[in-house]
C-alpha positions in Angstrom: 112.7 71.2 102.1 114.3 74.4 100.9 115.3 76.9 103.5 115.3 80.3 101.8 115.9 84.0 102.4 113.7 85.9 99.9 114.6 89.3 98.6 111.6 91.1 97.2 110.1 94.5 96.3 106.3 93.9 96.2 104.7 94.7 93.7 102.0 92.3 92.6 104.1 89.6 91.1 106.5 89.7 94.2 103.5 89.5 96.4 102.1 86.4 94.7 105.6 84.9 95.0 105.6 85.6 98.7 102.2 83.9 99.0 103.5 80.9 97.0 106.6 80.7 99.3 104.6 80.9 102.5 102.1 78.3 101.4 104.5 75.8 99.8 105.2 72.9 102.2 108.6 72.4 100.4 109.8 75.9 101.3 110.7 77.3 104.7 111.0 81.1 104.6 113.7 82.2 107.1 113.4 85.9 106.3 112.2 88.4 103.7 114.3 91.3 102.7 112.3 94.4 101.8 113.8 96.8 99.2 112.8 99.5 96.7 111.8 98.4 93.2 108.2 98.2 92.1 107.4 100.5 95.0 109.3 102.3 97.7 111.1 100.3 100.4 108.6 101.7 102.9 105.6 100.5 100.9 107.2 97.2 100.1 107.8 96.7 103.8 104.1 97.4 104.6 103.0 95.0 101.9 105.2 92.2 103.2 104.0 92.8 106.7 100.4 92.6 105.5 100.9 89.4 103.7 102.7 87.8 106.7 99.7 88.9 108.9 97.2 87.3 106.5 99.3 84.1 106.4 99.6 84.0 110.2 103.4 84.1 109.8 104.4 87.2 111.7 107.3 85.1 113.1 109.1 85.6 109.8 111.5 88.6 110.2 111.4 91.4 107.7 114.9 92.6 107.0 115.4 96.2 105.9 117.1 96.3 102.6 118.2 99.2 100.3 116.3 102.4 99.4 117.8 103.2 96.0 120.0 101.7 93.3 123.8 101.8 93.6 124.0 103.8 90.4 122.9 106.9 92.3 119.9 107.4 90.1 116.4 107.8 91.6 114.4 104.6 91.3 111.5 104.3 88.9 108.2 102.9 90.1 105.4 101.3 88.1 102.0 102.2 89.6 100.3 101.6 86.2 101.2 97.9 86.6 101.2 97.3 90.4 99.0 100.1 91.7 100.0 103.0 93.8 100.5 100.8 96.9 101.9 97.8 95.0 98.9 95.5 95.6 96.6 96.7 92.9 93.4 98.0 94.5 94.3 96.7 98.0 95.8 98.9 100.7 97.4 97.5 103.8 95.8 98.6 107.1 97.1 101.9 108.3 97.4 100.6 111.9 99.7 97.7 110.7 102.5 97.2 113.2 105.8 96.8 111.2 109.2 96.1 112.8 112.2 95.9 110.6 115.1 93.7 111.5 118.7 95.0 111.0 120.3 94.0 107.8 123.3 92.4 109.7 120.9 89.7 111.0 121.1 88.1 107.5 124.7 86.9 108.3 123.5 85.3 111.5 120.6 83.5 109.6 123.1 82.3 107.0 125.6 81.1 109.6 122.8 79.2 111.5 121.3 77.6 108.4 124.1 76.0 106.3 123.1 75.1 102.9 120.2 77.6 102.6 119.1 79.2 99.3 118.9 82.9 98.5 116.2 83.9 96.1 116.1 87.5 94.7 113.1 88.4 92.7 113.7 92.2 92.8 116.5 94.7 92.0 119.8 93.2 93.0 121.0 96.1 95.1 120.4 94.5 98.5 122.0 91.2 97.4 125.0 93.0 96.1 125.3 94.9 99.4 125.1 91.6 101.3 128.1 90.3 99.3 130.1 93.5 99.6 129.6 93.8 103.4 130.1 90.2 104.3 132.7 87.4 104.0 132.4 84.0 102.2 128.8 84.6 101.2 129.0 82.5 98.1 130.6 79.7 100.1 128.1 79.7 102.9 125.0 79.7 100.6 124.1 76.6 98.7 122.6 78.3 95.7 121.2 81.6 94.4 118.0 82.0 92.3 117.6 85.3 90.5 114.7 86.6 88.5 116.2 88.9 85.9 117.5 89.4 82.4 116.4 88.6 78.9 118.5 86.5 76.5 117.9 86.6 72.8 114.3 87.9 73.5 113.0 91.4 73.9 113.3 93.2 77.3 110.3 94.6 79.1 111.7 98.1 80.0 113.8 98.7 77.0 114.1 96.7 73.7 116.9 94.7 75.3 116.7 95.1 79.1 114.5 93.4 81.8 113.3 95.5 84.7 115.3 94.0 87.6 118.6 94.2 85.8 117.8 97.6 84.3 116.8 98.9 87.8 120.4 98.5 89.1 122.7 97.1 86.4 125.8 97.8 88.5 124.5 95.5 91.3 123.3 92.9 88.8 126.6 92.7 87.1 128.4 92.4 90.4 126.3 89.4 91.2 126.9 87.8 87.8 130.7 88.3 88.1 131.1 87.2 91.7 128.5 84.6 92.5 128.7 80.8 92.0 126.0 78.2 91.8 123.7 80.8 90.3 120.4 80.1 88.6 118.8 82.8 86.5 115.1 82.8 85.5 114.9 85.4 82.7 112.0 86.7 80.6 112.7 83.7 78.3 110.8 81.5 80.8 109.0 83.9 83.1 107.0 85.5 80.2 105.5 82.0 79.7 104.2 81.6 83.2 100.8 83.1 82.4 98.0 82.9 85.0 94.4 83.8 84.0 91.4 84.7 86.1 90.1 81.2 85.3 93.1 79.8 87.1 92.6 82.2 90.0 89.0 81.1 90.4 90.0 77.5 90.4 92.4 78.2 93.3 89.7 80.2 95.2 87.3 77.2 94.9 89.9 75.1 96.6 90.7 77.2 99.7 89.4 79.9 102.0 92.8 80.7 103.4 92.9 84.5 104.2 96.2 85.0 102.3 94.7 83.6 99.1 91.4 85.5 99.4 93.0 88.7 98.1 94.3 86.9 95.0 91.3 87.7 92.8 91.4 91.4 93.3 95.2 91.6 93.0 95.4 89.4 89.9 92.4 91.1 88.2 94.2 94.4 88.5 97.5 92.9 87.3 95.9 91.1 84.3 94.1 94.2 83.2 97.4 96.1 83.3 99.0 93.5 81.1 96.1 93.5 78.7 96.9 97.2 78.1 100.5 96.4 77.5 100.0 93.3 75.4 96.5 93.2 73.8 95.1 89.7 73.6 97.3 88.2 76.3 94.4 86.9 78.4 96.4 86.7 81.6 99.6 87.9 83.3 103.0 86.4 83.7 104.1 85.6 87.3 107.8 86.3 86.8 108.6 85.9 90.5 106.4 82.9 91.5 107.8 80.8 88.6 111.3 81.5 89.8 110.4 80.0 93.2 108.6 77.1 91.4 111.8 76.4 89.4 113.8 76.4 92.6 111.6 73.7 94.1 111.2 71.9 90.8 114.3 72.5 88.7 113.5 69.7 86.2 110.5 71.8 85.2 112.9 73.9 83.2 116.0 73.5 81.0 119.2 75.5 81.6 122.4 76.3 79.8 125.6 77.1 81.6 127.2 80.3 80.4 129.1 83.4 81.7 126.8 86.4 82.0 127.5 90.1 81.8 125.0 92.9 82.5 125.7 96.2 80.6 126.2 99.1 82.9 126.9 101.9 80.4 124.3 104.3 79.0 124.1 102.4 75.7 122.2 99.2 76.3 122.0 99.7 80.0 120.7 96.6 81.9 121.1 94.3 78.9 122.0 90.7 79.9 124.6 89.1 77.6 125.8 85.6 77.2 127.7 83.7 74.4 125.2 81.3 72.8 127.3 80.4 69.8 127.7 76.7 69.0 131.4 77.1 69.5 131.1 78.7 72.9 132.0 76.7 76.1 130.3 76.2 79.4 131.1 78.8 82.0 133.9 78.1 84.4 131.5 79.3 87.2 128.3 77.4 87.8 125.9 80.0 86.2 122.8 78.4 84.8 120.3 80.3 82.6 116.8 78.9 82.3 115.8 79.0 78.6 112.8 76.6 78.6 109.8 76.0 80.8 107.3 73.2 81.1 104.3 75.5 81.4 101.8 72.8 82.2 104.0 71.5 85.0 104.3 75.1 86.4 100.6 75.7 86.2 99.9 72.4 88.0 102.4 73.2 90.7 101.1 76.8 91.2 97.5 75.8 91.5 98.3 72.9 93.9 100.4 75.1 96.2 98.1 78.1 96.2 95.0 76.0 96.7 96.6 73.6 99.1 95.5 75.0 102.5 91.9 73.7 101.8 88.6 74.9 103.1 
């Protein structure tokens, strides 16, 4: 079983990733760090609390992360994709009780759970802060899984940049330069993790779990948003859920080991760069980029986990 701390900024795809993590018997969620990104930190926190309540997992602490990128620029939100509140047409109850745990508690969790995994499917600001404020982070954590970047494929915010790296390139580059045993799930693989309403209906036929019951409304909104962006797509990619799926099932993807740089200047900001020339050598650090995905294996895993609670 993988013990994880999950950094997220839900957002629909982050929300589905949280659902997947909570429902997967191979994952034990020790804490969820709430930060700005697809929505404000406050809204992200409410969304996480709502999902934990539906899952009956209010024992999982919500850690207060960052409010804005380290670049000093105001964050950009995406209501056209995720909805105003980040869950498409769904709004968390106004009387929801939310209690944030202090950021420093992360160091206690890491110390008490040697060998855990950190997964960051949002902007990397909070993860970079965890590194800067602490000691021996990369030694105490077994591995890091990051959703971000685009290598030799188009970006989704600019022609070259993916949203998480573009949202705080300074933080993302700090992570790339200082972390070891790092696994990156870029758009190369996450764009292939398409889920359709047919898949969603299959899952709903398998379970009546309260957490999964919101999946149809959430995914219908998300898929319609993607159809406007990419006519004919038929579904929507679950960038964040596939990152968790790859963490549990690494053989589902193929990686290449390379040094990575994230551009922080105005020109090409947020672009992820690695040397893929035939003559290039493996990175000295253990940085692994997923470039291929077994889509059918992911689809089977996703449906099985999400439909697993049963009726």
